[in-house]
N, C-alpha and C positions, 0 to 999 in steps of 0.2 A: 839720496840715501844717506844715513848717518855715516860718518867716518869712523865710528866706533867699531872696534874689532878686538876680540880676545884670542890669545894664542896660548895653548897648553902644550904639554909634551906631544900629544898625538892629534890634537884637534885645533881647528880654527873655528871660532864662533862669530857669526855675522848677524846683525839684526835684519829682519825681513821687512823691507819696505813694501809698498802696495804692489809694485810690479812683481817682486819676488814671491809674495804671498799668492798672487794670481797664477804665477807659473807653477807653484807648488800645488795649488788646487787643481790645475789642469793637467798635472803630471808632465809638464813640458820641460824635459831635460835640456833641450837646446836653449831655451830661454834662461833656465837656471845657469847653464854653462856660460852664456853670454854675460850674465849679471854678476856671477861670483867665480868665474873661472873653474867651475866644477867639471867633473867628467861628463861629457855630453851623451855617453852611452848608459849612464846610471839610471836605474829605475827610481823615479821620484814620484811623489804624490803625498797626500796628507799622511803624516805619521798616525799611528793608532790613537784614537780618542781625540784627534784634532779636526776631523772632517767638519763637524758642526760649528766650531768656533772660528775657523779660518776666514769665512766670508765677513764676519764681524770685524776681525783684525784687519782685513784688507780695507774695509770701509773706514775704520778708525785711523789707520796710518795714512790712508789716502787723503783724509781731511786734515790730519795733523802729522805730517811726516816727521817732525821733530820728536814725536813720541814713539818712534819705532823701537827704541831701546827698551821701552817699558812693556813690550809685547813679545812676540816670538823671535827666537834666534835660531839660525840654521847651524847644525853641527856638521862640519866638513872634516873628513879624515885627511890629514895633511899629506900623507905619503902617496895617496892615489886620487885625491880631490873628490872622493865619493861622498855625497850627502848621506848622513846617517840618521837624521831625525831632527827634532827641535826641542828646545827648552826655552823657558822664559817666564814672563810675569803676566799678571792679570791687570796691567795698567799701572798708572802712577801710584805713589804711596797714598794711603788713606791719611786722614787728618792726624791720627795718632802715630804715623810713621810706619805702618805695616804695608808690605807688599806681599802678594800671593804668587806662588811659584808652582810650576809644573814641568815635567819632562816626558819625552816619548821618543824612543828609537824604533827603527824598523825591526820587525821580528828577526830577520836574518842576522842582525848584529847585536841582539840581546845577549847579555852574559859576558861581555868583553870589557865592561867597566866604562864604556863611553858616556852613559848617562851620568854616572858618578863624577867623572872627570869634568863634564860640562856643568853639572850642578855646582860643584865646588868653585869653579871659576866664576860662574854667574853670581853665586852668593857672595863671594869675596868682592866682586865688582859692585854689586848693589848695596852692600853694607858700607861701602865707601862713598856712597852718594848722599848729598844733603837731603835732609828730611826723611831718611830711612833709618828706622830703629830696629826693625825686626823683619824677618822673612818667614812666611808660613806656607805650608803645603798641606792640603787635605788628601788623604790617601784612603781608598776603600779598605776596610778591615779585611785582612787576608791577602792583600796584594803584596806578597812577600818581596818581589823584585823592587818595587818602589819603596818599600819600607827599608830595605837594605841600602838603597841609594840615599835616602834621608839620613840614616844612621851614619853612613860613611862620609856624608857631607857635613856632619856636625850638628844636625838637627836633633832635638829631643821631643818626645811626645808630651803634649801639654793638655790633651783632652780628646773628647769625641763629640761628634754631632751627627745629626741625621741629614742626609741629602735626599731630596725627592727622587732623583734619578738613579742613584746607586746604593741607597741605604745608609748604613752606619759607616762613617768615615772617621779615621783618627786624624787629629790635628797635630802637625809637627812644626817646630819653630826653631829658628836660630836667630839670636839677637846680636847687637854690636858687642855686648859684654862677652859673648861666646867666641869672638874673633881671637885669633892668635894661637 
């Protein structure tokens, strides 16, 4: 596993390696606890909207463990070591320096600012990486919680596009020039 870890006021963020992604898919709290020293009694499983993508992430980081930081990160509440969801990227930067980002917390912890806290930390981290010029997030139109996370994390809307699965999405971006 990558030695990378981010710490915020309330959270610890850890990149998910293949073993951790498989534990998350299986909902195996004991395996997650052994891997990340999380609460072994916590309910774990794929965060909302992550079920379909986690097997792909497990395969990718299984083949290229050094790329774990470019995929999903586990959000762990520091005071009780409970996993809260995940946030992360859609792989390495594109040729023009763009990385794609998303976030998802478990329904029982929505509305407490955890997604925003994680997004801010990850955006600051990724914009400090070589070859990254901008971070983009696509958010379904009308998904107000994710729009608020984007706004509070310094993103601004730069357009809209159509997604075959969810319909119209707004495109949000934060670039290196936006830092600070």
